[in-house]
C-alpha positions in Angstrom: -16.4 -14.5 69.4 -13.1 -15.1 71.3 -14.8 -16.9 74.2 -16.6 -19.2 71.7 -13.2 -20.0 70.1 -11.9 -20.9 73.6 -14.9 -23.2 74.2 -14.2 -24.9 70.9 -10.6 -25.5 72.0 -11.6 -27.1 75.3 -14.6 -29.1 73.9 -12.5 -32.1 73.0 -11.1 -32.5 76.6 -14.7 -32.3 77.9 -15.6 -35.2 75.5 -12.6 -37.2 76.5 -13.5 -37.0 80.0 -17.3 -37.7 79.3 -18.3 -34.3 80.7 -21.2 -32.3 79.0 -20.4 -28.8 78.2 -23.2 -26.4 78.2 -22.6 -23.1 76.3 -25.0 -20.0 76.8 -23.1 -17.0 75.4 -25.0 -13.9 75.2 -24.0 -11.3 72.8 -21.8 -8.9 74.7 -21.0 -5.2 74.1 -17.6 -4.2 73.2 -15.3 -4.4 76.3 -11.9 -2.6 76.6 -9.5 -5.6 77.4 -6.7 -7.8 76.2 -8.8 -10.5 74.6 -6.0 -13.2 74.7 -5.7 -12.7 78.4 -9.4 -12.9 79.0 -9.6 -16.1 76.9 -6.7 -17.4 79.0 -8.9 -16.9 82.1 -11.8 -18.6 80.4 -9.6 -21.5 79.4 -8.2 -22.0 82.9 -11.7 -22.0 84.5 -13.1 -24.5 82.0 -10.1 -26.7 82.4 -10.4 -26.7 86.1 -14.2 -27.2 85.9 -13.9 -30.3 83.6 -11.0 -31.9 85.6 -13.2 -31.5 88.7 -16.2 -33.4 87.3 -16.7 -37.2 87.2 -17.7 -38.9 84.1 -21.3 -37.9 83.4 -20.7 -34.4 85.1 -21.7 -31.0 83.6 -19.9 -27.8 82.9 -21.8 -24.6 82.0 -20.4 -21.4 80.7 -22.5 -18.3 80.4 -21.9 -14.8 79.5 -24.2 -11.8 80.1 -24.2 -8.1 80.2 -24.4 -6.6 83.7 -25.0 -3.1 85.0 -21.4 -2.3 85.1 -19.9 -4.4 82.5 -20.0 -8.1 81.5 -20.0 -11.5 83.5 -18.7 -14.8 82.6 -19.9 -17.6 84.7 -18.4 -21.2 84.8 -20.2 -23.7 86.8 -19.4 -27.4 87.4 -21.1 -30.4 89.0 -17.8 -31.6 90.3 -16.2 -32.4 93.7 -16.4 -28.8 95.0 -13.9 -27.0 97.0 -13.4 -27.6 100.8 -14.1 -24.4 102.7 -10.8 -24.8 104.5 -8.8 -24.5 101.4 -10.9 -21.9 99.5 -8.9 -19.0 100.8 -5.7 -20.5 99.1 -7.0 -21.3 95.7 -5.7 -18.0 94.1 -2.2 -18.5 95.7 0.6 -19.2 93.3 1.4 -22.9 93.1 -1.6 -24.2 95.1 -3.3 -27.2 93.7 -5.3 -29.9 94.6 -4.7 -31.9 91.5 -2.5 -35.0 91.7 1.3 -34.6 91.2 2.1 -34.1 87.6 -1.5 -33.1 86.7 -1.5 -29.3 87.6 1.0 -26.6 88.3 -1.2 -24.4 90.7 -0.7 -21.4 88.5 -3.9 -21.3 86.5 -6.2 -19.7 89.1 -3.4 -17.3 90.2 -2.8 -16.2 86.8 -6.5 -15.8 86.1 -7.0 -13.8 89.3 -4.0 -11.5 88.3 -5.5 -10.9 84.8 -9.0 -10.1 86.1 -7.6 -7.7 88.6 -5.4 -6.0 86.0 -8.6 -5.4 84.0 -10.2 -3.6 87.0 -12.5 -6.8 87.4 -13.5 -9.3 90.1 -13.4 -13.0 90.3 -15.5 -14.8 92.9 -16.2 -18.4 93.8 -19.1 -20.2 95.5 -18.7 -24.0 96.1 -20.2 -26.8 98.1 -18.1 -29.9 98.6 -19.7 -32.7 96.7 -22.1 -30.4 94.8 -19.8 -28.3 92.5 -18.4 -24.9 92.0 -19.3 -21.6 90.4 -16.7 -19.0 89.4 -18.1 -15.6 88.3 -15.8 -13.2 86.5 -17.0 -9.5 86.4 -15.3 -7.1 84.0 -15.9 -3.4 83.4 -16.7 -2.1 80.0 -13.4 -0.1 80.5 -10.7 -0.6 83.2 -10.7 2.2 85.7 -8.0 4.9 85.3 -4.8 3.7 86.6 -5.5 0.0 86.2 -2.4 -1.8 85.0 -2.4 -3.8 81.9 -1.8 -7.6 82.3 
């Protein structure tokens, strides 16, 4: 439900930028998490994906149950990420957006939130072909995981 609400919030941005938004949300089991924080991750990933796409591009968000928890996948048909900068994308204040268009904090904050939940965030990208982010969250954070 929370992810669907986040998708509804971002839908207008996609329409303004003429980017198709495809939504495939499986029914997920209950996950012990901070829902507002997880929704912030989803919003950051969707915003970046939409901004990376040219007019006529496509962004897809999918959720599914996995063996150890749940997965949230955001895929775009945008410009992709140069392999030379990929190791820096989760660094605070790193951005490829034009001056005034991004703070460079979205992915850094998202990475921290996912880590605090005991999860993982992975990226696959090919320049000129698009990018895929995969967030894996356990059903319950491991003992000792710090809250966001």
